[in-house]
PASEBA-1860 file (N, C-alpha, C; in nm, 3 decimals):
! residues 326
1> XXXXXXXX> 4.280/14.376/21.768/4.327/14.480/21.680/4.228/14.470/21.567 ~ 4.162/14.355/21.523/4.093/14.344/21.414/3.940/14.418/21.459 ~ 3.905/14.427/21.581/3.767/14.488/21.613/3.828/14.652/21.595 ~ 3.938/14.696/21.635/3.965/14.833/21.629/3.976/14.884/21.475 ~ 4.031/14.775/21.390/4.047/14.851/21.252/3.902/14.857/21.202 ~ 3.825/14.743/21.218/3.664/14.769/21.170/3.608/14.878/21.212 ~ 3.622/14.913/21.369/3.545/15.017/21.416/3.588/15.163/21.352 ~ 3.730/15.159/21.338/3.809/15.272/21.263/3.729/15.319/21.129
9> XXXXXXXX> 3.725/15.185/21.045/3.659/15.235/20.935/3.507/15.252/20.914 ~ 3.432/15.224/21.013/3.305/15.249/21.018/3.296/15.408/21.066 ~ 3.377/15.423/21.156/3.375/15.576/21.215/3.402/15.652/21.062 ~ 3.508/15.629/20.997/3.555/15.720/20.877/3.436/15.729/20.788 ~ 3.374/15.605/20.746/3.258/15.616/20.670/3.148/15.699/20.732 ~ 3.135/15.679/20.856/3.040/15.761/20.924/3.045/15.907/20.895 ~ 3.149/15.966/20.936/3.182/16.120/20.924/3.201/16.135/20.780 ~ 3.226/16.051/20.704/3.237/16.125/20.538/3.104/16.073/20.478
17> XXXXXXXX> 2.998/16.056/20.542/2.880/16.042/20.478/2.818/16.162/20.405 ~ 2.767/16.115/20.285/2.729/16.255/20.212/2.611/16.340/20.278 ~ 2.600/16.444/20.305/2.504/16.543/20.349/2.453/16.645/20.223 ~ 2.340/16.615/20.208/2.289/16.693/20.060/2.163/16.790/20.132 ~ 2.127/16.901/20.061/2.041/16.965/20.099/1.935/17.019/19.976 ~ 1.796/16.990/19.996/1.712/16.998/19.889/1.577/17.061/19.969 ~ 1.501/17.112/19.902/1.399/17.205/19.956/1.305/17.113/20.045 ~ 1.307/17.169/20.149/1.209/17.099/20.248/1.243/16.960/20.333
25> XXXXXXXX> 1.410/16.937/20.295/1.460/16.834/20.344/1.602/16.829/20.378 ~ 1.644/16.770/20.495/1.787/16.748/20.542/1.810/16.602/20.509 ~ 1.896/16.567/20.423/1.934/16.449/20.353/2.091/16.401/20.390 ~ 2.081/16.279/20.436/2.203/16.211/20.439/2.212/16.080/20.375 ~ 2.335/16.038/20.338/2.350/15.919/20.231/2.479/15.865/20.277 ~ 2.470/15.721/20.302/2.576/15.645/20.338/2.542/15.514/20.288 ~ 2.670/15.420/20.282/2.675/15.297/20.238/2.677/15.208/20.352 ~ 2.602/15.118/20.379/2.606/15.037/20.488/2.508/14.902/20.454
33> XXXXXXXX> 2.527/14.789/20.521/2.431/14.676/20.481/2.420/14.627/20.349 ~ 2.542/14.660/20.278/2.571/14.631/20.138/2.463/14.694/20.040 ~ 2.408/14.835/20.096/2.339/14.887/19.990/2.346/15.042/20.028 ~ 2.294/15.155/19.952/2.315/15.277/19.966/2.193/15.319/20.055 ~ 2.199/15.398/20.162/2.111/15.429/20.258/2.057/15.561/20.242 ~ 1.949/15.617/20.225/1.905/15.748/20.211/1.821/15.794/20.320 ~ 1.855/15.905/20.400/1.773/15.948/20.490/1.730/16.093/20.446 ~ 1.591/16.115/20.412/1.543/16.223/20.388/1.421/16.269/20.492
41> XXXXXXXX> 1.467/16.394/20.580/1.383/16.427/20.682/1.363/16.576/20.693 ~ 1.268/16.621/20.792/1.251/16.768/20.796/1.379/16.827/20.849 ~ 1.397/16.958/20.789/1.541/17.015/20.845/1.486/17.097/20.954 ~ 1.367/17.149/20.974/1.334/17.215/21.085/1.318/17.168/21.243 ~ 1.407/17.073/21.252/1.410/17.013/21.398/1.550/17.037/21.461 ~ 1.527/17.067/21.592/1.654/17.097/21.669/1.741/16.992/21.696 ~ 1.870/17.007/21.648/1.979/16.919/21.643/1.931/16.791/21.548 ~ 1.879/16.835/21.430/1.875/16.746/21.336/1.990/16.664/21.275
49> XXXXXXXX> 2.100/16.729/21.271/2.244/16.664/21.242/2.273/16.558/21.353 ~ 2.258/16.600/21.487/2.287/16.496/21.588/2.190/16.378/21.570 ~ 2.069/16.403/21.554/1.988/16.277/21.542/2.004/16.208/21.427 ~ 2.055/16.252/21.300/2.083/16.163/21.214/2.227/16.083/21.239 ~ 2.312/16.158/21.277/2.436/16.116/21.322/2.408/15.985/21.417 ~ 2.309/16.005/21.511/2.298/15.881/21.584/2.212/15.759/21.530 ~ 2.164/15.813/21.420/2.072/15.714/21.331/2.157/15.640/21.279 ~ 2.275/15.695/21.194/2.366/15.621/21.103/2.449/15.534/21.204
57> XXXXXXXX> 2.498/15.577/21.312/2.571/15.512/21.402/2.506/15.381/21.439 ~ 2.378/15.392/21.464/2.291/15.274/21.492/2.265/15.172/21.375 ~ 2.262/15.229/21.275/2.266/15.129/21.148/2.389/15.058/21.155 ~ 2.506/15.113/21.164/2.628/15.043/21.169/2.646/14.953/21.261 ~ 2.588/14.985/21.394/2.581/14.868/21.503/2.492/14.750/21.445 ~ 2.402/14.775/21.402/2.309/14.637/21.355/2.371/14.594/21.245 ~ 2.447/14.663/21.171/2.540/14.562/21.033/2.631/14.484/21.137 ~ 2.699/14.524/21.211/2.794/14.457/21.265/2.721/14.338/21.364
65> XXXXXXXX> 2.598/14.337/21.380/2.549/14.225/21.463/2.488/14.099/21.351 ~ 2.452/14.147/21.225/2.363/14.071/21.147/2.469/14.037/21.032 ~ 2.587/14.098/20.989/2.648/14.050/20.890/2.708/13.912/20.881 ~ 2.687/13.852/20.789/2.729/13.694/20.761/2.896/13.716/20.725 ~ 2.920/13.822/20.699/3.070/13.838/20.661/3.138/13.870/20.741 ~ 3.117/13.928/20.862/3.174/13.990/20.950/3.218/13.885/21.072 ~ 3.324/13.822/21.098/3.340/13.708/21.178/3.326/13.723/21.324 ~ 3.308/13.855/21.367/3.285/13.913/21.504/3.105/13.930/21.524
73> XXXXXXXX> 3.034/13.915/21.419/2.904/13.917/21.439/2.825/13.837/21.502 ~ 2.691/13.864/21.542/2.614/13.758/21.615/2.585/13.646/21.522 ~ 2.547/13.679/21.385/2.519/13.576/21.285/2.655/13.476/21.276 ~ 2.766/13.535/21.256/2.892/13.429/21.244/2.902/13.360/21.353 ~ 2.889/13.409/21.482/2.917/13.329/21.600/2.815/13.225/21.616 ~ 2.696/13.264/21.586/2.555/13.157/21.587/2.603/13.038/21.478 ~ 2.638/13.098/21.354/2.675/12.992/21.262/2.783/12.881/21.294 ~ 2.875/12.948/21.387/2.987/12.861/21.419/2.997/12.757/21.537
81> XXXXXXXX> 2.873/12.767/21.584/2.849/12.667/21.702/2.737/12.586/21.653 ~ 2.736/12.476/21.746/2.601/12.359/21.744/2.544/12.389/21.848 ~ 2.592/12.463/21.967/2.511/12.489/22.094/2.415/12.584/22.096 ~ 2.316/12.559/22.174/2.219/12.679/22.197/2.284/12.814/22.199 ~ 2.255/12.917/22.148/2.302/13.061/22.146/2.231/13.140/22.234 ~ 2.298/13.212/22.320/2.210/13.328/22.384/2.218/13.453/22.306 ~ 2.108/13.481/22.253/2.104/13.620/22.188/2.066/13.723/22.268 ~ 2.119/13.832/22.231/2.069/13.985/22.265/1.924/14.001/22.209
89> XXXXXXXX> 1.870/14.102/22.245/1.725/14.106/22.210/1.706/14.151/22.076 ~ 1.781/14.211/22.003/1.762/14.245/21.853/1.804/14.130/21.773 ~ 1.924/14.064/21.823/1.936/13.938/21.731/1.814/13.811/21.749 ~ 1.776/13.830/21.875/1.655/13.741/21.926/1.520/13.770/21.812 ~ 1.488/13.884/21.833/1.387/13.958/21.767/1.378/13.928/21.615 ~ 1.494/13.949/21.548/1.520/13.910/21.405/1.503/13.774/21.370 ~ 1.564/13.700/21.471/1.566/13.541/21.442/1.410/13.487/21.440 ~ 1.342/13.557/21.529/1.193/13.500/21.551/1.099/13.540/21.438
97> XXXXXXXX> 1.126/13.665/21.395/1.067/13.684/21.277/1.107/13.599/21.154 ~ 1.223/13.573/21.134/1.279/13.496/21.043/1.223/13.347/21.024 ~ 1.206/13.305/21.154/1.155/13.167/21.161/1.010/13.147/21.156 ~ 0.946/13.258/21.218/0.776/13.248/21.182/0.757/13.268/21.056 ~ 0.822/13.363/20.971/0.783/13.388/20.824/0.822/13.281/20.757 ~ 0.931/13.211/20.771/0.991/13.099/20.714/0.884/12.977/20.716 ~ 0.813/12.969/20.845/0.727/12.868/20.882/0.564/12.900/20.799 ~ 0.563/13.004/20.811/0.409/13.052/20.731/0.434/13.058/20.582
105> XXXXXXXX> 0.544/13.075/20.532/0.564/13.076/20.385/0.616/12.940/20.319 ~ 0.623/12.823/20.427/0.660/12.690/20.419/0.777/12.693/20.331 ~ 0.858/12.794/20.359/1.025/12.808/20.312/1.044/12.864/20.215 ~ 0.962/12.956/20.142/0.964/13.028/20.029/1.069/13.134/20.058 ~ 1.054/13.191/20.217/1.145/13.251/20.279/1.225/13.204/20.365 ~ 1.358/13.157/20.355/1.429/13.056/20.424/1.565/13.135/20.490 ~ 1.568/13.169/20.589/1.697/13.229/20.653/1.828/13.138/20.641 ~ 1.816/13.031/20.639/1.944/12.912/20.637/1.985/12.911/20.489
113> XXXXXXXX> 1.979/13.002/20.420/2.006/12.981/20.255/2.170/13.031/20.240 ~ 2.229/13.036/20.354/2.378/13.079/20.348/2.468/12.973/20.252 ~ 2.463/12.851/20.273/2.531/12.789/20.181/2.517/12.817/20.043 ~ 2.392/12.835/19.993/2.375/12.899/19.855/2.438/13.025/19.826 ~ 2.405/13.115/19.910/2.471/13.255/19.867/2.628/13.244/19.866 ~ 2.673/13.167/19.927/2.825/13.175/19.959/2.846/13.093/19.816 ~ 2.809/12.971/19.782/2.828/12.876/19.648/2.807/12.994/19.538 ~ 2.707/13.036/19.521/2.687/13.114/19.396/2.748/13.258/19.381
121> XXXXXXXX> 2.794/13.308/19.503/2.902/13.425/19.536/2.850/13.528/19.424 ~ 2.707/13.556/19.405/2.685/13.664/19.343/2.725/13.791/19.352 ~ 2.756/13.843/19.483/2.811/13.970/19.540/2.942/14.000/19.477 ~ 3.022/13.885/19.455/3.155/13.886/19.419/3.186/13.873/19.277 ~ 3.096/13.847/19.199/3.094/13.838/19.060/3.047/13.721/19.002 ~ 2.994/13.625/19.100/2.914/13.495/19.058/3.015/13.378/19.024 ~ 2.956/13.297/19.057/3.022/13.132/19.017/2.903/13.022/18.964 ~ 2.925/12.967/18.858/2.830/12.902/18.822/2.879/12.736/18.856
129> XXXXXXXX> 2.795/12.706/18.963/2.835/12.555/19.043/2.788/12.437/18.961 ~ 2.832/12.332/18.967/2.796/12.203/18.902/2.652/12.161/18.998 ~ 2.565/12.066/18.929/2.481/12.004/19.003/2.507/11.963/19.133 ~ 2.617/11.891/19.116/2.647/11.817/19.268/2.672/11.935/19.360 ~ 2.745/12.019/19.353/2.756/12.138/19.431/2.633/12.197/19.489 ~ 2.554/12.212/19.384/2.419/12.288/19.440/2.347/12.172/19.515 ~ 2.314/12.047/19.489/2.266/11.960/19.570/2.310/11.948/19.722 ~ 2.450/11.958/19.718/2.525/11.957/19.865/2.465/12.096/19.935
137> XXXXXXXX> 2.499/12.161/19.857/2.459/12.313/19.954/2.312/12.325/19.995 ~ 2.202/12.254/19.903/2.082/12.244/19.933/2.047/12.177/20.047 ~ 2.127/12.057/20.079/2.127/11.972/20.161/2.136/12.028/20.308 ~ 2.203/12.145/20.342/2.211/12.225/20.442/2.124/12.345/20.436 ~ 2.009/12.361/20.351/1.922/12.453/20.367/1.805/12.404/20.457 ~ 1.768/12.432/20.556/1.654/12.393/20.623/1.614/12.458/20.743 ~ 1.517/12.582/20.733/1.458/12.621/20.811/1.393/12.579/20.942 ~ 1.331/12.458/20.916/1.286/12.377/21.028/1.385/12.337/21.122
145> XXXXXXXX> 1.486/12.352/21.111/1.601/12.330/21.211/1.603/12.410/21.344 ~ 1.567/12.551/21.299/1.576/12.655/21.383/1.456/12.649/21.467 ~ 1.501/12.695/21.612/1.385/12.728/21.697/1.423/12.813/21.809 ~ 1.346/12.870/21.885/1.369/12.962/22.006/1.312/12.918/22.105 ~ 1.368/12.920/22.221/1.320/12.880/22.355/1.374/13.003/22.456 ~ 1.284/13.101/22.490/1.331/13.185/22.610/1.435/13.317/22.495 ~ 1.564/13.308/22.562/1.643/13.406/22.485/1.749/13.302/22.415 ~ 1.712/13.178/22.396/1.835/13.090/22.342/1.782/13.045/22.179
153> XXXXXXXX> 1.858/13.059/22.089/1.823/13.002/21.952/1.923/12.881/21.953 ~ 1.819/12.785/21.901/1.852/12.645/21.866/1.860/12.601/21.722 ~ 1.948/12.504/21.722/1.914/12.418/21.574/1.969/12.288/21.594 ~ 1.882/12.225/21.514/1.882/12.083/21.521/1.985/12.009/21.427 ~ 2.030/12.062/21.334/2.120/12.053/21.245/2.221/12.163/21.235 ~ 2.341/12.118/21.135/2.440/12.226/21.135/2.396/12.351/21.026 ~ 2.285/12.405/21.030/2.235/12.510/20.945/2.314/12.630/20.991 ~ 2.333/12.738/20.857/2.389/12.863/20.882/2.295/12.952/20.837
161> XXXXXXXX> 2.297/13.053/20.904/2.197/13.168/20.877/2.235/13.272/20.799 ~ 2.160/13.337/20.692/2.205/13.457/20.618/2.083/13.542/20.629 ~ 2.084/13.682/20.722/1.968/13.741/20.757/1.975/13.844/20.633 ~ 2.036/13.824/20.525/2.023/13.940/20.424/1.888/13.985/20.369 ~ 1.809/13.913/20.384/1.660/13.916/20.325/1.573/13.950/20.438 ~ 1.621/13.988/20.536/1.532/14.051/20.665/1.590/14.160/20.729 ~ 1.726/14.178/20.759/1.787/14.263/20.828/1.766/14.392/20.803 ~ 1.753/14.405/20.665/1.739/14.561/20.627/1.610/14.614/20.643
169> XXXXXXXX> 1.505/14.513/20.638/1.386/14.569/20.692/1.376/14.590/20.841 ~ 1.443/14.508/20.914/1.427/14.534/21.053/1.489/14.660/21.090 ~ 1.601/14.693/21.026/1.680/14.816/21.048/1.589/14.922/21.012 ~ 1.536/14.931/20.888/1.462/15.044/20.853/1.341/15.062/20.935 ~ 1.267/14.946/21.003/1.155/14.965/21.075/1.202/15.046/21.198 ~ 1.293/14.999/21.253/1.375/15.071/21.364/1.396/15.208/21.355 ~ 1.463/15.241/21.249/1.511/15.380/21.219/1.370/15.465/21.186 ~ 1.299/15.450/21.135/1.156/15.496/21.107/1.084/15.528/21.236
177> XXXXXXXX> 1.071/15.415/21.308/1.008/15.442/21.450/1.069/15.535/21.524 ~ 1.220/15.525/21.551/1.293/15.639/21.623/1.265/15.780/21.555 ~ 1.307/15.784/21.412/1.286/15.917/21.370/1.153/15.986/21.369 ~ 1.059/15.915/21.369/0.914/15.967/21.365/0.869/16.003/21.507 ~ 0.941/15.976/21.580/0.920/16.013/21.734/0.971/16.175/21.772 ~ 1.080/16.198/21.690/1.136/16.330/21.706/1.100/16.428/21.574 ~ 1.066/16.369/21.448/1.079/16.464/21.353/0.936/16.433/21.272 ~ 0.883/16.532/21.226/0.740/16.540/21.168/0.730/16.453/21.035
185> XXXXXXXX> 0.817/16.462/20.959/0.812/16.374/20.828/0.929/16.318/20.782 ~ 0.942/16.223/20.695/1.078/16.193/20.639/1.013/16.047/20.536 ~ 1.129/16.023/20.451/1.159/15.894/20.382/1.278/15.878/20.407 ~ 1.265/15.722/20.418/1.417/15.651/20.446/1.428/15.530/20.347 ~ 1.544/15.511/20.284/1.530/15.407/20.183/1.676/15.331/20.200 ~ 1.653/15.205/20.229/1.766/15.093/20.232/1.768/15.041/20.115 ~ 1.809/15.084/19.994/1.830/15.013/19.864/1.636/14.997/19.828 ~ 1.627/14.854/19.818/1.488/14.816/19.761/1.400/14.830/19.882
193> XXXXXXXX> 1.427/14.887/19.993/1.328/14.893/20.118/1.305/15.039/20.150 ~ 1.185/15.099/20.150/1.149/15.232/20.158/1.037/15.239/20.274 ~ 1.058/15.344/20.362/0.985/15.390/20.479/0.943/15.514/20.475 ~ 0.803/15.565/20.488/0.767/15.722/20.468/0.684/15.733/20.588 ~ 0.693/15.837/20.668/0.597/15.880/20.752/0.577/16.051/20.762 ~ 0.455/16.068/20.830/0.434/16.199/20.837/0.382/16.281/20.711 ~ 0.343/16.428/20.723/0.296/16.486/20.591/0.418/16.524/20.535 ~ 0.402/16.512/20.394/0.523/16.590/20.307/0.505/16.729/20.320
201> XXXXXXXX> 0.616/16.813/20.317/0.599/16.963/20.331/0.541/17.033/20.215 ~ 0.554/16.962/20.091/0.490/17.005/19.967/0.332/16.958/19.951 ~ 0.304/16.868/20.054/0.162/16.855/20.049/0.131/16.690/19.977 ~ 0.025/16.640/19.993/-0.022/16.525/19.905/0.039/16.390/19.970 ~ 0.027/16.300/19.910/0.060/16.174/19.963/0.198/16.115/19.912 ~ 0.279/16.038/19.984/0.386/15.999/19.936/0.385/15.917/19.796 ~ 0.492/15.941/19.727/0.475/15.854/19.583/0.614/15.784/19.584 ~ 0.603/15.651/19.572/0.733/15.565/19.576/0.747/15.475/19.452
209> XXXXXXXX> 0.827/15.535/19.360/0.849/15.482/19.228/0.898/15.339/19.231 ~ 0.837/15.250/19.144/0.873/15.098/19.105/0.973/15.110/18.985 ~ 1.075/15.057/19.005/1.178/15.030/18.894/1.119/14.924/18.792 ~ 1.129/14.969/18.649/1.122/14.886/18.521/1.228/14.770/18.542 ~ 1.217/14.655/18.561/1.292/14.565/18.562/1.381/14.554/18.428 ~ 1.298/14.582/18.312/1.351/14.590/18.189/1.456/14.701/18.145 ~ 1.430/14.812/18.227/1.503/14.952/18.197/1.547/14.994/18.330 ~ 1.617/14.985/18.404/1.610/15.029/18.542/1.647/15.161/18.569
217> XXXXXXXX> 1.667/15.248/18.454/1.668/15.400/18.470/1.538/15.446/18.461 ~ 1.433/15.376/18.406/1.290/15.441/18.447/1.193/15.343/18.549 ~ 1.087/15.400/18.564/0.993/15.332/18.666/0.858/15.279/18.575 ~ 0.768/15.186/18.613/0.667/15.139/18.575/0.546/15.216/18.605 ~ 0.565/15.279/18.734/0.477/15.374/18.796/0.491/15.392/18.948 ~ 0.405/15.428/19.038/0.418/15.481/19.169/0.318/15.422/19.258 ~ 0.375/15.370/19.376/0.277/15.338/19.492/0.262/15.464/19.597 ~ 0.133/15.479/19.573/0.087/15.605/19.639/0.046/15.594/19.785
225> XXXXXXXX> 0.102/15.672/19.900/0.057/15.617/20.029/0.078/15.715/20.131 ~ 0.009/15.719/20.233/0.026/15.821/20.349/0.120/15.776/20.447 ~ 0.183/15.660/20.433/0.290/15.625/20.528/0.290/15.442/20.509 ~ 0.384/15.402/20.564/0.425/15.252/20.581/0.532/15.228/20.487 ~ 0.542/15.094/20.452/0.687/15.048/20.391/0.661/14.983/20.266 ~ 0.765/14.998/20.175/0.757/14.923/20.038/0.878/14.852/20.038 ~ 0.865/14.704/19.985/1.007/14.635/19.992/0.992/14.611/19.822 ~ 1.090/14.589/19.770/1.101/14.561/19.620/1.199/14.450/19.616
233> XXXXXXXX> 1.191/14.311/19.553/1.269/14.230/19.519/1.270/14.180/19.374 ~ 1.392/14.187/19.302/1.385/14.195/19.154/1.522/14.102/19.100 ~ 1.490/14.060/18.983/1.610/13.962/18.926/1.727/14.053/18.854 ~ 1.694/14.211/18.873/1.797/14.300/18.798/1.886/14.368/18.898 ~ 1.868/14.314/19.051/1.926/14.391/19.134/2.059/14.339/19.141 ~ 2.098/14.211/19.173/2.237/14.143/19.177/2.242/14.034/19.084 ~ 2.320/14.022/19.005/2.329/13.910/18.912/2.465/13.888/18.839 ~ 2.470/13.785/18.765/2.559/13.776/18.670/2.543/13.708/18.549
241> XXXXXXXX> 2.587/13.721/18.440/2.558/13.643/18.331/2.655/13.551/18.267 ~ 2.616/13.444/18.221/2.711/13.340/18.150/2.619/13.275/18.030 ~ 2.701/13.284/17.914/2.645/13.250/17.797/2.513/13.277/17.756 ~ 2.469/13.403/17.799/2.347/13.485/17.757/2.227/13.456/17.862 ~ 2.268/13.392/17.984/2.174/13.359/18.066/2.217/13.421/18.194 ~ 2.109/13.495/18.261/2.120/13.562/18.383/2.098/13.473/18.497 ~ 2.198/13.488/18.598/2.154/13.428/18.717/2.168/13.507/18.845 ~ 2.051/13.525/18.893/2.038/13.622/18.997/2.038/13.592/19.145
249> XXXXXXXX> 2.028/13.667/19.249/2.069/13.652/19.386/1.942/13.598/19.455 ~ 1.814/13.582/19.397/1.717/13.519/19.485/1.684/13.364/19.462 ~ 1.721/13.284/19.543/1.737/13.136/19.505/1.624/13.084/19.565 ~ 1.582/12.975/19.495/1.478/12.881/19.536/1.520/12.783/19.633 ~ 1.513/12.775/19.764/1.568/12.706/19.867/1.553/12.529/19.820 ~ 1.451/12.503/19.763/1.426/12.368/19.725/1.507/12.336/19.625 ~ 1.539/12.414/19.532/1.629/12.362/19.420/1.776/12.405/19.435 ~ 1.790/12.504/19.475/1.909/12.578/19.497/1.974/12.664/19.377
257> XXXXXXXX> 1.878/12.674/19.295/1.900/12.761/19.169/1.828/12.888/19.184 ~ 1.870/12.997/19.111/1.797/13.134/19.108/1.663/13.112/19.038 ~ 1.565/13.160/19.102/1.432/13.150/19.091/1.408/13.168/18.932 ~ 1.330/13.103/18.858/1.293/13.122/18.719/1.150/13.069/18.706 ~ 1.056/13.160/18.737/0.917/13.149/18.709/0.835/13.255/18.662 ~ 0.930/13.329/18.575/0.837/13.437/18.505/0.821/13.562/18.583 ~ 0.871/13.586/18.698/0.852/13.701/18.772/0.978/13.759/18.759 ~ 0.979/13.915/18.737/1.111/13.978/18.749/1.122/14.094/18.860
265> XXXXXXXX> 1.012/14.103/18.905/1.025/14.214/19.033/0.868/14.193/19.106 ~ 0.920/14.198/19.246/0.784/14.199/19.335/0.795/14.312/19.437 ~ 0.694/14.405/19.444/0.686/14.494/19.529/0.598/14.469/19.659 ~ 0.592/14.469/19.770/0.524/14.463/19.868/0.522/14.568/19.958 ~ 0.368/14.615/19.991/0.348/14.721/20.075/0.285/14.646/20.208 ~ 0.372/14.716/20.324/0.293/14.659/20.431/0.296/14.776/20.554 ~ 0.253/14.738/20.682/0.301/14.854/20.788/0.395/14.805/20.868 ~ 0.483/14.681/20.840/0.564/14.622/20.928/0.675/14.599/20.813
273> XXXXXXXX> 0.787/14.652/20.843/0.897/14.679/20.753/0.981/14.531/20.753 ~ 0.987/14.455/20.841/1.046/14.332/20.868/0.983/14.235/20.778 ~ 0.825/14.237/20.806/0.735/14.146/20.702/0.768/14.174/20.563 ~ 0.763/14.296/20.542/0.779/14.332/20.378/0.891/14.301/20.328 ~ 1.013/14.309/20.396/1.149/14.267/20.328/1.153/14.111/20.304 ~ 1.098/14.045/20.405/1.103/13.888/20.409/1.006/13.843/20.279 ~ 0.864/13.899/20.277/0.782/13.862/20.204/0.795/13.901/20.058 ~ 0.878/14.015/20.022/0.919/14.041/19.856/0.986/13.931/19.835
281> XXXXXXXX> 1.081/13.866/19.922/1.162/13.745/19.874/1.082/13.622/19.868 ~ 1.010/13.603/19.948/0.916/13.493/19.953/0.823/13.466/19.861 ~ 0.729/13.596/19.819/0.649/13.593/19.697/0.716/13.578/19.570 ~ 0.852/13.631/19.574/0.900/13.610/19.441/0.934/13.451/19.396 ~ 0.974/13.390/19.532/1.007/13.253/19.527/0.890/13.186/19.476 ~ 0.784/13.231/19.523/0.639/13.141/19.524/0.599/13.132/19.364 ~ 0.611/13.253/19.320/0.572/13.269/19.181/0.442/13.322/19.194 ~ 0.370/13.412/19.093/0.242/13.455/19.105/0.131/13.384/19.164
289> XXXXXXXX> 0.083/13.256/19.104/-0.021/13.213/19.153/-0.016/13.160/19.302 ~ 0.081/13.104/19.322/0.111/13.071/19.478/0.097/13.160/19.561 ~ 0.181/13.284/19.514/0.183/13.415/19.612/0.051/13.471/19.621 ~ -0.056/13.461/19.531/-0.187/13.524/19.533/-0.269/13.425/19.636 ~ -0.247/13.292/19.624/-0.316/13.189/19.721/-0.295/13.229/19.867 ~ -0.150/13.262/19.883/-0.098/13.317/20.017/-0.163/13.448/20.055 ~ -0.166/13.528/19.968/-0.236/13.663/19.998/-0.372/13.648/20.042 ~ -0.454/13.546/19.954/-0.588/13.534/20.006/-0.614/13.459/20.132
297> XXXXXXXX> -0.514/13.377/20.187/-0.537/13.303/20.302/-0.521/13.381/20.406 ~ -0.482/13.525/20.403/-0.508/13.649/20.499/-0.407/13.590/20.627 ~ -0.315/13.526/20.593/-0.217/13.517/20.713/-0.142/13.641/20.778 ~ -0.090/13.710/20.662/-0.033/13.847/20.680/-0.124/13.970/20.607 ~ -0.105/14.085/20.654/-0.170/14.201/20.604/-0.075/14.250/20.496 ~ -0.097/14.266/20.374/0.000/14.332/20.278/-0.053/14.344/20.159 ~ -0.013/14.417/20.073/-0.045/14.436/19.936/0.075/14.405/19.825 ~ 0.063/14.368/19.723/0.190/14.348/19.630/0.121/14.379/19.492
305> XXXXXXXX> 0.273/14.399/19.422/0.262/14.412/19.288/0.364/14.328/19.211 ~ 0.320/14.255/19.106/0.396/14.163/19.030/0.456/14.203/18.906 ~ 0.566/14.184/18.868/0.617/14.229/18.727/0.654/14.090/18.662 ~ 0.570/14.060/18.545/0.598/13.944/18.480/0.688/13.969/18.345 ~ 0.705/13.875/18.268/0.757/13.874/18.129/0.688/13.985/18.056 ~ 0.543/13.996/18.068/0.461/14.092/17.973/0.343/14.151/18.061 ~ 0.370/14.148/18.184/0.224/14.207/18.240/0.272/14.271/18.391 ~ 0.186/14.352/18.427/0.183/14.400/18.566/0.068/14.352/18.632
313> XXXXXXXX> 0.072/14.271/18.752/-0.032/14.235/18.805/-0.021/14.275/18.955 ~ -0.153/14.282/19.029/-0.160/14.336/19.160/-0.281/14.268/19.249 ~ -0.254/14.295/19.374/-0.371/14.243/19.458/-0.469/14.380/19.458 ~ -0.584/14.354/19.510/-0.676/14.452/19.522/-0.668/14.553/19.585 ~ -0.587/14.566/19.698/-0.555/14.677/19.760/-0.441/14.762/19.695 ~ -0.369/14.676/19.640/-0.246/14.747/19.568/-0.303/14.827/19.424 ~ -0.429/14.776/19.378/-0.489/14.857/19.251/-0.514/14.986/19.303 ~ -0.568/15.020/19.446/-0.609/15.120/19.470/-0.503/15.237/19.500
321> XXXXXX> -0.362/15.178/19.508/-0.252/15.244/19.547/-0.146/15.284/19.445 ~ -0.174/15.211/19.336/-0.080/15.214/19.233/-0.102/15.293/19.112 ~ -0.012/15.410/19.045/-0.081/15.459/18.927/0.058/15.435/18.833 ~ 0.015/15.416/18.705/0.106/15.359/18.616/0.178/15.484/18.554 ~ 0.313/15.477/18.530/0.396/15.600/18.467/0.354/15.596/18.320 ~ 0.321/15.719/18.258/0.294/15.710/18.095/0.157/15.629/18.074
END
């Protein structure tokens, strides 16, 4: 019965998704994976409505696999067992990405932060935990406990994963790959994750605005690109305030507290949507100096922009892509 109810709710949301028209674009908007998803593509394609319907249905399928809040998801089933988990190809792909990036960033991105996200409960209004509660939750955060062997995902301790910092990037990459095979151009947005492909109908390069974390109605500038992905993580996205202090949703896996290192927003440009999603979180946790050391190491190919208390800092490649507003 529960599965039927969940499926019916998804179908209802699917068929009541917002369809908008604007010059040069066929646009669909839905709420899924805890964010607003916008699909803006060429309207001059046979069965464009059907293609977008299939795309939206696929996004709901991915959410049903990766949501830590759905007791029937692969994530929840993996979290509830101590035995090796036989994963399907998509869950296996995401977990491999998560483990590899966690290792490369030395835990700055850590998929096992579920105890912290549950404890602070930012999405439900927030909870200010005690130091003891934070320490206890932190003791169960350890990406090194995860490993993959064949189709099996293993954990050496009772860790639980939260793929919120990587699943939207995975879904975005899959959607853009599929759409670009059938559609000449488009822009797809999963909240703070954006992918663009093809040539704009009005000509010129794509322009991706970067929000001003101090005035989210405005932007600090635009990333100009012919294609690829931009992922943004910021302390203004989800947070609560207590006694004048902001507590946001990006946690330092070592301390268990929201990151407080002078950064307010990190934007990452990559050709790999999954990498960009995870790296925007990892670089935010690292802080500017360590993030630049990581960039210069050449482990991954990306460009990044950092908004601090009083400055906007960039990697060399980003300097060539970014234009300031006003």
